[in-house]
OpenMM code with the backbone's topology and positions (N, CA, C; nanometers):
from openmm import Vec3, app, unit

residues = "UNK UNK UNK UNK UNK UNK UNK UNK UNK UNK UNK UNK UNK UNK UNK UNK UNK UNK UNK UNK UNK UNK UNK UNK UNK UNK UNK UNK UNK UNK UNK UNK UNK UNK UNK UNK UNK UNK UNK UNK UNK UNK UNK UNK UNK UNK UNK UNK UNK UNK UNK UNK UNK UNK UNK UNK UNK".split()
positions = [
    Vec3(0.0845, -0.1157, 0.0000),
    Vec3(0.0000, 0.0000, 0.0000),
    Vec3(0.0903, 0.1236, 0.0000),
    Vec3(0.0688, 0.2142, -0.0956),
    Vec3(0.1440, 0.3395, -0.0979),
    Vec3(0.0951, 0.4286, 0.0153),
    Vec3(0.1884, 0.4905, 0.0873),
    Vec3(0.1476, 0.5715, 0.2009),
    Vec3(0.1814, 0.7190, 0.1858),
    Vec3(0.2474, 0.7567, 0.0772),
    Vec3(0.2879, 0.8948, 0.0596),
    Vec3(0.3112, 0.9194, -0.0889),
    Vec3(0.3276, 1.0450, -0.1272),
    Vec3(0.3618, 1.0765, -0.2647),
    Vec3(0.5031, 1.0285, -0.2948),
    Vec3(0.5397, 1.0313, -0.4217),
    Vec3(0.6729, 0.9858, -0.4605),
    Vec3(0.7155, 1.0585, -0.5867),
    Vec3(0.8443, 1.0567, -0.6131),
    Vec3(0.8994, 1.1212, -0.7315),
    Vec3(0.9011, 1.0245, -0.8486),
    Vec3(0.8810, 1.0813, -0.9668),
    Vec3(0.8850, 1.0045, -1.0912),
    Vec3(0.9421, 1.0952, -1.1996),
    Vec3(0.9710, 1.0369, -1.3145),
    Vec3(1.0185, 1.1141, -1.4285),
    Vec3(0.9151, 1.1053, -1.5395),
    Vec3(0.8779, 1.2201, -1.5929),
    Vec3(0.7798, 1.2292, -1.7008),
    Vec3(0.8424, 1.3105, -1.8137),
    Vec3(0.8654, 1.2478, -1.9267),
    Vec3(0.9265, 1.3138, -2.0427),
    Vec3(1.0571, 1.3831, -2.0055),
    Vec3(1.1369, 1.3165, -1.9206),
    Vec3(1.2668, 1.3700, -1.8825),
    Vec3(1.2635, 1.4743, -1.7715),
    Vec3(1.1451, 1.5022, -1.7180),
    Vec3(1.1301, 1.6022, -1.6119),
    Vec3(1.0868, 1.5332, -1.4833),
    Vec3(1.1527, 1.5662, -1.3722),
    Vec3(1.1175, 1.5074, -1.2432),
    Vec3(0.9888, 1.5719, -1.1927),
    Vec3(0.8907, 1.4881, -1.1539),
    Vec3(0.7631, 1.5349, -1.1005),
    Vec3(0.7346, 1.4620, -0.9695),
    Vec3(0.6418, 1.5165, -0.8904),
    Vec3(0.6019, 1.4531, -0.7655),
    Vec3(0.4603, 1.3988, -0.7832),
    Vec3(0.4446, 1.2667, -0.7726),
    Vec3(0.3157, 1.2009, -0.7890),
    Vec3(0.2443, 1.2004, -0.6537),
    Vec3(0.1182, 1.2456, -0.6536),
    Vec3(0.0420, 1.2538, -0.5294),
    Vec3(-0.0701, 1.1516, -0.5196),
    Vec3(-0.1100, 1.0922, -0.6347),
    Vec3(-0.2166, 0.9918, -0.6327),
    Vec3(-0.2008, 0.8989, -0.7525),
    Vec3(-0.2372, 0.7729, -0.7315),
    Vec3(-0.2332, 0.6734, -0.8380),
    Vec3(-0.3754, 0.6237, -0.8587),
    Vec3(-0.4231, 0.6384, -0.9812),
    Vec3(-0.5576, 0.5955, -1.0170),
    Vec3(-0.5474, 0.4701, -1.1027),
    Vec3(-0.6572, 0.4286, -1.1647),
    Vec3(-0.6555, 0.3029, -1.2403),
    Vec3(-0.5569, 0.3053, -1.3567),
    Vec3(-0.5638, 0.4074, -1.4406),
    Vec3(-0.4750, 0.4155, -1.5577),
    Vec3(-0.3878, 0.5398, -1.5576),
    Vec3(-0.4122, 0.6287, -1.4651),
    Vec3(-0.3403, 0.7557, -1.4619),
    Vec3(-0.2844, 0.7851, -1.3238),
    Vec3(-0.2006, 0.8862, -1.3188),
    Vec3(-0.1464, 0.9357, -1.1923),
    Vec3(-0.1674, 1.0868, -1.1869),
    Vec3(-0.1867, 1.1386, -1.0674),
    Vec3(-0.1927, 1.2821, -1.0460),
    Vec3(-0.0534, 1.3254, -1.0024),
    Vec3(0.0002, 1.4287, -1.0688),
    Vec3(0.1320, 1.4785, -1.0320),
    Vec3(0.1284, 1.6299, -1.0208),
    Vec3(0.2285, 1.6853, -0.9546),
    Vec3(0.2411, 1.8293, -0.9390),
    Vec3(0.3489, 1.8765, -1.0356),
    Vec3(0.3139, 1.9733, -1.1222),
    Vec3(0.4124, 2.0234, -1.2178),
    Vec3(0.4990, 2.1324, -1.1548),
    Vec3(0.5892, 2.1894, -1.2331),
    Vec3(0.6852, 2.2888, -1.1807),
    Vec3(0.6176, 2.4144, -1.1258),
    Vec3(0.4980, 2.4458, -1.1762),
    Vec3(0.4280, 2.5656, -1.1292),
    Vec3(0.3389, 2.5378, -1.0087),
    Vec3(0.3322, 2.4108, -0.9662),
    Vec3(0.2510, 2.3737, -0.8509),
    Vec3(0.1105, 2.3283, -0.8859),
    Vec3(0.0784, 2.3231, -1.0160),
    Vec3(-0.0532, 2.2774, -1.0600),
    Vec3(-0.0584, 2.1251, -1.0629),
    Vec3(-0.1749, 2.0703, -1.0299),
    Vec3(-0.1949, 1.9260, -1.0390),
    Vec3(-0.2348, 1.8897, -1.1807),
    Vec3(-0.1770, 1.7830, -1.2317),
    Vec3(-0.2026, 1.7372, -1.3684),
    Vec3(-0.2179, 1.5852, -1.3683),
    Vec3(-0.2734, 1.5332, -1.4770),
    Vec3(-0.2858, 1.3884, -1.4955),
    Vec3(-0.1853, 1.3412, -1.5992),
    Vec3(-0.1323, 1.2225, -1.5772),
    Vec3(-0.0435, 1.1583, -1.6743),
    Vec3(-0.0770, 1.0097, -1.6774),
    Vec3(-0.0621, 0.9507, -1.7927),
    Vec3(-0.0809, 0.8072, -1.8058),
    Vec3(0.0297, 0.7360, -1.7287),
    Vec3(-0.0045, 0.6288, -1.6614),
    Vec3(0.0958, 0.5513, -1.5872),
    Vec3(0.2096, 0.5055, -1.6772),
    Vec3(0.1771, 0.4711, -1.8009),
    Vec3(0.2804, 0.4186, -1.8907),
    Vec3(0.3833, 0.5240, -1.9303),
    Vec3(0.3531, 0.6517, -1.9082),
    Vec3(0.4463, 0.7587, -1.9434),
    Vec3(0.5390, 0.7987, -1.8287),
    Vec3(0.5174, 0.7422, -1.7115),
    Vec3(0.5984, 0.7754, -1.5935),
    Vec3(0.7061, 0.6703, -1.5700),
    Vec3(0.8237, 0.7155, -1.5307),
    Vec3(0.9342, 0.6267, -1.4939),
    Vec3(0.9545, 0.6412, -1.3439),
    Vec3(0.9491, 0.5291, -1.2717),
    Vec3(0.9596, 0.5302, -1.1262),
    Vec3(1.0659, 0.4306, -1.0825),
    Vec3(1.1489, 0.4704, -0.9864),
    Vec3(1.2444, 0.3778, -0.9263),
    Vec3(1.1705, 0.3036, -0.8145),
    Vec3(1.1409, 0.1774, -0.8374),
    Vec3(1.0575, 0.0997, -0.7455),
    Vec3(1.1134, 0.0938, -0.6039),
    Vec3(1.2445, 0.0915, -0.5891),
    Vec3(1.3020, 0.0823, -0.4543),
    Vec3(1.2875, 0.2123, -0.3753),
    Vec3(1.2420, 0.3185, -0.4400),
    Vec3(1.2235, 0.4464, -0.3719),
    Vec3(1.0775, 0.4717, -0.3319),
    Vec3(0.9859, 0.3798, -0.3662),
    Vec3(0.8449, 0.3985, -0.3334),
    Vec3(0.8192, 0.3817, -0.1836),
    Vec3(0.7381, 0.4715, -0.1256),
    Vec3(0.7049, 0.4613, 0.0166),
    Vec3(0.5929, 0.3595, 0.0377),
    Vec3(0.6286, 0.2337, 0.0559),
    Vec3(0.5299, 0.1255, 0.0659),
    Vec3(0.5285, 0.0677, 0.2068),
    Vec3(0.4068, 0.0446, 0.2547),
    Vec3(0.3888, -0.0253, 0.3824),
    Vec3(0.3193, -0.1562, 0.3509),
    Vec3(0.3748, -0.2642, 0.3971),
    Vec3(0.3148, -0.3961, 0.3745),
    Vec3(0.1953, -0.4142, 0.4672),
    Vec3(0.0914, -0.4744, 0.4138),
    Vec3(-0.0263, -0.5039, 0.4952),
    Vec3(0.0025, -0.6224, 0.5849),
    Vec3(-0.0475, -0.6181, 0.7072),
    Vec3(-0.0300, -0.7303, 0.7989),
    Vec3(-0.1115, -0.8491, 0.7533),
    Vec3(-0.0661, -0.9672, 0.7853),
    Vec3(-0.1412, -1.0879, 0.7489),
    Vec3(-0.2083, -1.1425, 0.8720),
    Vec3(-0.3390, -1.1297, 0.8739),
    Vec3(-0.4160, -1.1878, 0.9825),
    Vec3(-0.4370, -1.0972, 1.0883),
] * unit.nanometer
topology = app.Topology()
chain = topology.addChain("A")
for resn in residues:
    res = topology.addResidue(resn, chain)
    for name in ("N", "CA", "C"):
        topology.addAtom(name, app.Element.getBySymbol(name[0]), res)
């Protein structure tokens, strides 16, 4: 489960992703505006994602 926003690269520009939807992500651009991008257009370093594992049982 993602617990916080994370950084990604979109068209060579570093952006901060604040929400992940079914096919898109919400990110903050350089001017501070929220925008949508297709998940397939974002590059993310998986080891940098803020993930909390769900407990079992």
